[in-house]
C-alpha positions in Angstrom: 67.3 46.2 -3.7 64.2 47.6 -3.3 63.6 47.4 0.4 66.3 49.8 1.0 64.6 52.8 -0.4 62.3 54.9 1.9 58.5 55.3 2.1 57.5 56.6 -1.6 53.9 56.8 -1.0 52.6 59.6 -3.0 55.8 60.2 -4.7 56.4 61.4 -7.9 59.5 59.2 -9.7 61.3 60.6 -12.5 63.8 58.1 -14.5 65.2 56.9 -17.2 64.5 53.2 -19.2 67.2 51.3 -16.8 64.6 51.5 -14.1 61.9 50.7 -16.0 62.3 46.8 -14.9 58.5 45.3 -14.6 59.7 44.2 -10.6 60.9 48.1 -9.9 57.6 49.0 -11.4 55.3 47.0 -9.4 56.9 48.2 -6.7 56.3 51.7 -7.0 52.6 51.0 -8.0 52.4 48.9 -4.9 53.9 52.0 -3.1 51.0 54.4 -4.6 54.2 56.3 -6.1 53.2 57.6 -9.5 56.1 57.2 -12.1 57.4 58.8 -15.0 60.1 55.7 -16.6 59.9 55.5 -20.5 59.5 51.7 -21.8 62.7 50.5 -23.3 62.8 50.3 -27.6 62.7 46.3 -27.0 59.7 46.2 -24.7 57.1 43.4 -25.8 54.4 45.5 -23.7 55.1 49.4 -23.2 53.4 51.4 -21.0 51.7 55.1 -21.0 54.3 57.3 -19.6 53.9 61.3 -19.9 56.5 62.2 -22.5 56.3 65.9 -21.4 57.3 65.2 -18.0 60.2 63.2 -19.1 61.4 65.9 -21.2 61.4 68.3 -18.1 63.7 65.5 -16.4 66.5 67.4 -18.2 67.0 70.1 -15.5 67.2 68.1 -12.4 69.9 66.3 -14.3 71.5 69.6 -15.2 70.8 70.7 -11.6 73.1 67.8 -9.8 75.8 68.7 -12.3 76.2 71.8 -11.7 76.2 70.7 -8.1 79.1 68.1 -9.0 81.2 71.8 -9.8 81.8 72.3 -6.4 84.8 69.7 -5.9 83.6 69.3 -1.7 80.1 68.4 -2.8 81.2 65.7 -5.6 84.2 63.9 -3.0 82.5 64.5 0.3 85.4 65.3 2.1 82.9 66.0 5.8 82.9 63.2 8.1 79.8 63.8 9.5 76.1 64.2 8.0 75.2 67.3 9.4 78.8 69.2 7.7 77.7 67.5 4.1 74.1 68.9 3.9 75.2 71.9 5.2 77.5 72.3 2.0 75.4 70.6 -0.4 72.4 73.0 0.6 75.2 76.1 0.4 76.1 74.6 -2.9 72.7 74.7 -4.1 72.1 78.1 -2.8 75.1 79.3 -5.3 73.8 76.9 -8.2 70.3 78.4 -7.9 71.4 82.2 -7.8 74.1 81.6 -10.4 77.2 82.0 -8.5 79.9 79.2 -9.7 82.5 79.3 -6.4 82.3 80.2 -3.4 
């Protein structure tokens, strides 16, 4: 499954506890990606992570939840990738400027 991911060299990855497996963290380390993933409570050897960076993750989550308010972006009615991407970009601009519906 991890081989399906694109090249993550020099990327910053923010993820929740579900993605904190040793396999995923090793893959990210081998790809030279920087990651912020908190360990699960029952982890025997917890790893350090930047708590302040992780707290700001909610901004990204809220942004994608706002994008889902646009039904066309959530359910993907477009057949072509470029049409879908264009609408997602328009929806992202609307979210950024506080315009809820187009």
